[in-house]
Backbone bond lengths (Angstrom), bond angles and torsions (degrees), N, CA, C in turn:
res aa  C-N    CA-C-N  psi(-1)  N-CA   C-N-CA  omega(-1)  CA-C   N-CA-C  phi
1 M - - - 1.413 - - 1.542 107.86 -
2 S 1.302 117.27 121.43 1.466 122.29 178.68 1.519 110.90 -79.96
3 M 1.313 114.59 133.79 1.449 119.20 -178.29 1.548 109.96 -115.92
4 T 1.352 117.43 135.14 1.446 120.75 177.45 1.521 109.09 -71.37
5 R 1.338 115.88 130.62 1.433 120.04 175.36 1.511 109.37 -68.03
6 S 1.369 115.14 146.19 1.458 118.15 -176.45 1.507 111.51 -141.82
7 I 1.327 115.53 151.86 1.452 123.78 177.11 1.502 109.86 -137.19
8 L 1.298 113.97 137.78 1.488 120.78 172.98 1.526 107.18 -109.52
9 V 1.300 117.10 123.75 1.457 123.18 -178.88 1.505 108.36 -115.40
10 T 1.338 118.01 125.73 1.466 120.52 171.31 1.518 108.82 -98.61
11 R 1.354 114.78 130.56 1.458 119.30 -177.96 1.521 111.97 -137.44
12 P 1.326 116.30 69.44 1.475 117.14 174.98 1.520 107.70 -63.59
13 E 1.352 115.98 156.70 1.447 120.33 -177.82 1.547 112.23 -146.18
14 H 1.342 115.10 31.13 1.468 120.78 -173.36 1.526 113.75 -81.01
15 D 1.316 119.87 -14.28 1.478 121.21 176.52 1.525 107.28 -142.03
16 L 1.321 114.78 172.49 1.467 118.99 -173.46 1.522 113.36 -60.84
17 I 1.308 117.12 -41.18 1.453 119.82 -176.32 1.556 110.74 -61.97
18 V 1.325 115.43 -51.57 1.488 117.21 -178.73 1.501 111.33 -72.95
19 K 1.337 118.21 -21.48 1.474 120.67 175.39 1.559 108.78 -64.24
20 Y 1.338 117.37 -42.46 1.450 120.13 173.28 1.513 111.61 -54.78
21 L 1.343 115.64 -51.20 1.465 120.37 -178.76 1.534 111.38 -60.78
22 C 1.307 116.12 -38.36 1.459 120.91 178.63 1.527 110.77 -62.38
23 V 1.314 116.68 -48.10 1.456 119.77 179.83 1.526 110.65 -65.20
24 W 1.335 116.56 -44.36 1.463 119.77 -179.78 1.526 111.34 -60.51
25 S 1.304 117.42 -29.34 1.465 121.02 -179.50 1.532 114.73 -79.43
26 E 1.327 117.63 -11.12 1.444 120.69 177.33 1.549 110.34 -55.44
27 E 1.326 116.36 -40.20 1.434 119.61 -179.73 1.528 112.25 -66.68
28 V 1.320 117.05 -35.31 1.472 122.14 175.76 1.511 109.33 -60.88
29 V 1.341 116.08 -48.63 1.453 121.43 -179.85 1.527 109.90 -58.78
30 S 1.306 117.81 -49.86 1.454 122.39 -178.68 1.522 111.60 -61.31
31 L 1.320 116.23 -45.80 1.454 120.51 -179.07 1.521 111.88 -63.00
32 A 1.337 115.50 -43.54 1.474 118.81 179.73 1.505 110.18 -61.49
33 K 1.345 117.96 -42.80 1.446 120.06 176.94 1.505 113.17 -62.10
34 S 1.357 115.79 -39.88 1.464 119.20 179.48 1.537 111.46 -66.16
35 K 1.304 117.50 -23.17 1.470 121.33 178.47 1.526 111.26 -88.46
36 G 1.319 118.07 3.38 1.460 121.96 178.44 1.507 114.50 85.45
37 M 1.325 117.78 12.56 1.441 119.86 -179.81 1.526 109.46 -81.13
38 K 1.325 116.31 150.42 1.438 122.59 170.80 1.524 106.02 -80.06
39 V 1.326 117.75 126.03 1.478 121.82 -177.91 1.538 109.31 -112.00
40 Y 1.323 114.36 126.27 1.457 121.12 171.30 1.517 106.90 -107.68
41 D 1.333 115.73 102.02 1.465 122.09 -171.74 1.495 110.31 -101.96
42 L 1.356 116.46 101.91 1.450 121.99 178.86 1.515 107.99 -90.81
43 K 1.329 115.42 84.97 1.439 121.17 -175.53 1.532 111.53 -100.77
44 G 1.324 115.38 142.81 1.451 121.57 176.94 1.513 112.66 61.23
45 K 1.323 117.51 -126.14 1.455 122.24 -177.27 1.533 114.29 -67.23
46 K 1.333 116.37 -14.21 1.445 119.51 177.62 1.571 111.74 -77.37
47 A 1.311 115.79 -12.76 1.504 121.28 -178.93 1.540 107.79 -82.35
48 K 1.342 114.80 66.59 1.462 118.78 178.29 1.526 108.52 -133.14
49 K 1.295 115.86 164.26 1.465 122.50 -172.93 1.516 114.30 -55.87
50 S 1.333 115.88 -46.55 1.488 118.61 -177.44 1.503 112.19 -61.95
51 E 1.349 117.71 -41.12 1.455 121.02 176.37 1.481 112.22 -66.50
52 F 1.355 116.44 -44.14 1.445 121.90 -178.88 1.551 109.54 -60.93
53 E 1.321 117.47 -47.58 1.469 119.90 -179.03 1.536 111.19 -64.75
54 S 1.299 116.89 -38.91 1.488 120.87 179.57 1.512 110.06 -64.76
55 Y 1.289 118.37 -50.99 1.503 120.68 179.39 1.517 110.51 -61.18
56 T 1.326 116.56 -41.18 1.476 119.86 -178.66 1.539 110.97 -64.95
57 R 1.322 115.58 -46.38 1.457 120.64 -177.61 1.569 111.77 -65.55
58 V 1.313 116.44 -45.65 1.455 120.52 -175.90 1.519 113.26 -77.93
59 N 1.319 118.11 -40.76 1.454 121.96 -171.04 1.521 116.13 -103.83
60 R 1.336 118.13 -17.27 1.454 123.74 179.27 1.526 112.85 44.65
61 P 1.349 116.53 61.91 1.479 118.18 178.09 1.514 112.81 -59.22
62 E 1.313 114.94 150.46 1.488 118.92 177.82 1.535 111.86 -85.91
63 L 1.300 117.09 -28.98 1.445 121.22 -176.70 1.547 109.64 -124.66
64 F 1.311 115.64 133.71 1.454 122.45 177.54 1.541 108.76 -117.32
65 F 1.298 117.06 117.40 1.449 123.81 179.86 1.525 106.04 -109.17
66 M 1.333 114.63 97.45 1.485 120.48 -170.33 1.502 110.60 -98.60
67 N 1.305 117.47 128.26 1.463 124.38 172.89 1.512 108.67 -120.68
68 G 1.298 118.09 134.66 1.463 120.05 176.51 1.512 110.60 157.68
69 H 1.326 113.80 169.48 1.452 118.24 176.42 1.519 107.99 -70.64
70 G 1.322 117.17 167.91 1.432 119.98 178.12 1.454 113.18 -179.52
71 N 1.323 113.71 -173.55 1.480 122.15 175.26 1.519 106.96 -151.78
72 A 1.298 117.31 -165.62 1.457 121.15 -176.13 1.527 112.91 -62.67
73 N 1.334 117.89 -20.26 1.463 120.34 -173.09 1.524 115.32 -118.33
74 V 1.337 118.15 -2.89 1.459 119.64 -173.97 1.542 111.72 -155.54
75 I 1.316 113.39 149.33 1.479 121.96 170.20 1.522 104.88 -119.23
76 T 1.316 116.07 131.42 1.474 118.02 -175.82 1.543 110.75 -105.99
77 G 1.326 112.49 165.84 1.463 121.00 177.26 1.521 109.91 -120.84
78 H 1.327 115.22 -136.90 1.471 122.67 -177.54 1.540 111.19 -57.76
79 E 1.319 114.50 132.19 1.486 122.15 -179.45 1.534 111.53 53.51
80 N 1.317 117.22 31.89 1.475 125.96 177.33 1.535 113.36 61.60
81 E 1.311 116.30 28.50 1.481 119.66 174.56 1.517 108.37 -73.53
82 P 1.332 118.38 125.01 1.484 120.27 177.49 1.529 110.15 -59.22
83 I 1.313 115.95 128.44 1.484 119.99 177.78 1.526 113.05 -119.14
84 V 1.325 116.66 -22.25 1.473 120.76 173.17 1.511 107.19 -130.87
85 D 1.340 114.53 126.01 1.474 120.10 -179.47 1.529 108.47 -152.31
86 D 1.313 116.78 -161.44 1.467 119.69 -176.85 1.497 115.19 -76.49
87 S 1.322 116.84 8.85 1.481 120.43 171.41 1.556 111.89 -108.04
88 T 1.330 115.15 1.04 1.471 121.01 -175.15 1.530 109.49 -90.08
89 H 1.352 115.46 137.59 1.435 121.60 175.27 1.546 107.41 -126.07
90 L 1.314 117.16 119.39 1.444 123.35 -179.47 1.527 108.48 -118.11
91 K 1.375 113.44 61.41 1.431 120.57 -175.60 1.530 112.76 -53.67
92 D 1.340 114.36 128.54 1.455 124.71 178.35 1.556 113.45 66.06
93 G 1.329 117.50 8.46 1.470 119.20 -179.44 1.525 112.31 -88.93
94 V 1.318 115.15 155.03 1.450 123.27 171.23 1.525 106.55 -105.56
95 V 1.305 117.90 126.50 1.444 123.69 -173.45 1.508 111.01 -115.27
96 Y 1.344 116.34 127.13 1.471 121.91 167.84 1.511 105.46 -116.59
97 A 1.343 115.17 116.74 1.471 120.51 -178.23 1.518 112.02 -112.00
98 R 1.329 114.41 110.44 1.458 119.79 175.82 1.522 105.40 -92.81
99 S 1.313 114.06 77.02 1.462 123.13 -173.31 1.540 108.40 -152.67
100 C 1.307 115.23 137.15 1.494 120.30 -177.93 1.534 112.14 -54.72
101 D 1.311 115.90 133.11 1.478 124.03 167.95 1.499 117.49 64.22
102 A 1.322 121.08 -0.17 1.451 122.90 -175.31 1.523 112.64 -60.58
103 G 1.324 116.23 -24.62 1.479 119.61 178.83 1.492 114.54 -76.25
104 R 1.321 117.83 -7.45 1.487 120.78 -178.65 1.542 112.12 -67.41
105 S 1.326 116.39 -53.06 1.473 118.24 178.89 1.521 113.74 -138.32
106 L 1.317 117.70 -31.20 1.490 119.98 179.73 1.503 110.92 -58.59
107 G 1.306 118.35 -44.09 1.448 121.90 178.29 1.521 112.78 -56.04
108 R 1.305 117.93 -48.42 1.442 121.97 176.96 1.540 112.13 -59.96
109 Y 1.322 115.76 -42.27 1.473 120.18 177.78 1.556 109.90 -58.52
110 L 1.329 116.58 -47.86 1.475 120.00 -178.71 1.512 111.34 -61.69
111 I 1.318 116.69 -42.26 1.482 120.35 177.19 1.529 110.67 -61.91
112 D 1.337 116.21 -47.53 1.466 121.32 -179.04 1.511 111.53 -61.76
113 N 1.349 117.77 -20.66 1.445 121.94 -177.60 1.546 113.08 -111.87
114 G 1.347 115.35 27.37 1.451 119.46 167.72 1.521 118.20 112.09
115 A 1.341 119.36 -13.12 1.450 118.91 178.43 1.538 108.83 -65.54
116 R 1.318 116.75 144.19 1.478 120.46 179.13 1.503 113.47 -74.78
117 A 1.342 115.79 -34.24 1.465 120.51 -178.05 1.518 108.50 -158.32
118 F 1.323 116.20 154.72 1.441 123.87 174.40 1.517 108.24 -136.93
119 I 1.344 115.80 126.10 1.450 121.20 173.43 1.524 105.36 -119.56
120 G 1.313 115.13 121.11 1.453 118.49 -178.60 1.520 110.21 -160.60
121 Y 1.304 116.46 -171.15 1.451 123.56 -172.29 1.530 109.72 -114.53
122 R 1.343 116.10 134.55 1.451 121.58 175.67 1.511 111.72 -89.78
123 R 1.297 115.51 -5.76 1.483 120.74 177.78 1.516 109.15 -128.81
124 K 1.301 115.49 -174.73 1.444 120.25 179.03 1.529 108.80 -65.53
125 F 1.337 116.66 136.88 1.431 123.26 172.38 1.556 105.75 -88.11
126 I 1.315 116.66 112.85 1.464 117.52 -174.42 1.517 110.78 -126.79
127 F 1.295 115.56 153.88 1.457 122.90 171.52 1.505 107.14 -150.38
128 G 1.329 116.33 149.04 1.432 120.91 179.67 1.515 113.87 -86.28
129 H 1.302 117.77 153.60 1.443 122.69 174.90 1.496 109.62 -153.76
130 V 1.293 116.50 157.38 1.467 123.31 177.37 1.525 106.10 -108.41
131 P 1.351 119.19 109.26 1.459 122.00 -171.94 1.531 114.75 -51.86
132 E 1.301 119.18 -40.60 1.469 119.25 -177.89 1.518 113.52 -73.04
133 K 1.322 117.49 -6.83 1.470 121.38 -179.62 1.525 112.23 -118.59
134 N 1.326 118.21 16.36 1.446 122.08 -173.87 1.548 113.72 -56.58
135 D 1.326 117.03 -45.78 1.469 119.17 -177.30 1.498 111.16 -60.72
136 K 1.356 116.38 -47.06 1.455 119.21 -179.86 1.541 112.04 -66.70
137 T 1.319 115.51 -36.87 1.465 120.72 179.17 1.521 111.62 -63.52
138 I 1.319 116.77 -42.85 1.462 121.21 179.45 1.530 108.28 -66.09
139 Q 1.327 118.54 -43.44 1.468 121.11 179.47 1.515 112.61 -61.80
140 R 1.335 116.78 -35.71 1.495 121.48 -177.96 1.505 111.78 -90.32
141 S 1.326 120.00 0.26 1.446 120.54 -170.57 1.515 113.80 -62.97
142 H 1.335 118.21 -21.93 1.444 120.65 177.81 1.508 112.24 -65.16
143 R 1.333 117.71 -15.86 1.467 122.28 -179.95 1.526 112.30 -96.51
144 S 1.329 116.95 2.59 1.465 119.41 -173.71 1.532 110.40 -78.13
145 P 1.357 116.63 155.88 1.455 119.60 177.81 1.531 110.62 -59.22
146 F 1.327 117.76 -35.09 1.475 120.98 179.19 1.516 109.05 -58.90
147 S 1.312 116.52 -48.57 1.462 120.68 -177.80 1.533 111.33 -63.22
148 R 1.281 117.58 -42.19 1.475 120.60 178.96 1.539 111.63 -64.33
149 A 1.304 116.22 -29.64 1.450 121.19 -178.25 1.556 112.17 -69.74
150 I 1.336 118.13 -21.70 1.447 119.26 -178.60 1.513 113.24 -83.35
151 K 1.332 118.00 -5.99 1.456 119.67 179.90 1.530 109.56 -67.49
152 F 1.306 115.85 139.19 1.444 121.34 179.23 1.511 109.07 -146.95
153 D 1.310 117.59 158.47 1.453 121.95 -177.05 1.525 113.83 -95.93
154 T 1.317 116.54 -34.54 1.450 119.78 -178.74 1.491 112.38 -140.73
155 I 1.254 116.03 155.42 1.476 122.33 170.46 1.518 104.48 -125.60
156 D 1.309 115.57 119.14 1.435 120.75 -177.06 1.516 110.09 -130.66
157 F 1.330 116.55 110.78 1.462 120.06 -178.66 1.534 111.50 -96.96
158 D 1.300 118.92 -0.65 1.452 120.77 -177.81 1.519 112.35 -77.08
């Protein structure tokens, strides 16, 4: 039985930092769609726990591309609402968390509870910006070296 590859992307945009991550993730969403993947895009106010749990339970995505603030025990979504924590089970999922410190202990918890892989940061996820140029920087972010680095040709979970 052939299964459609799927990705769930969280893209809160309630403050400047997560707005950058949201914009930078547009290319991930577009690329996944171009590769024939089913994309569950939890953008803005949709990046909340109830939506995340519903999409996860019903659709069982294979890849989770998480953007948001966080710490060693939580990844947040819209308005910093915790959406992944020590009650979350992402069985058989591959998780990439662009969130501060989530690799310290949350990643291990998710692996111990069924996730296939966790890619995250054990320290603060930081990037520089010039406040008076934020609008132009966000608009041009698709040309950044960071954005070009996320391009990939295949996704193979087998």
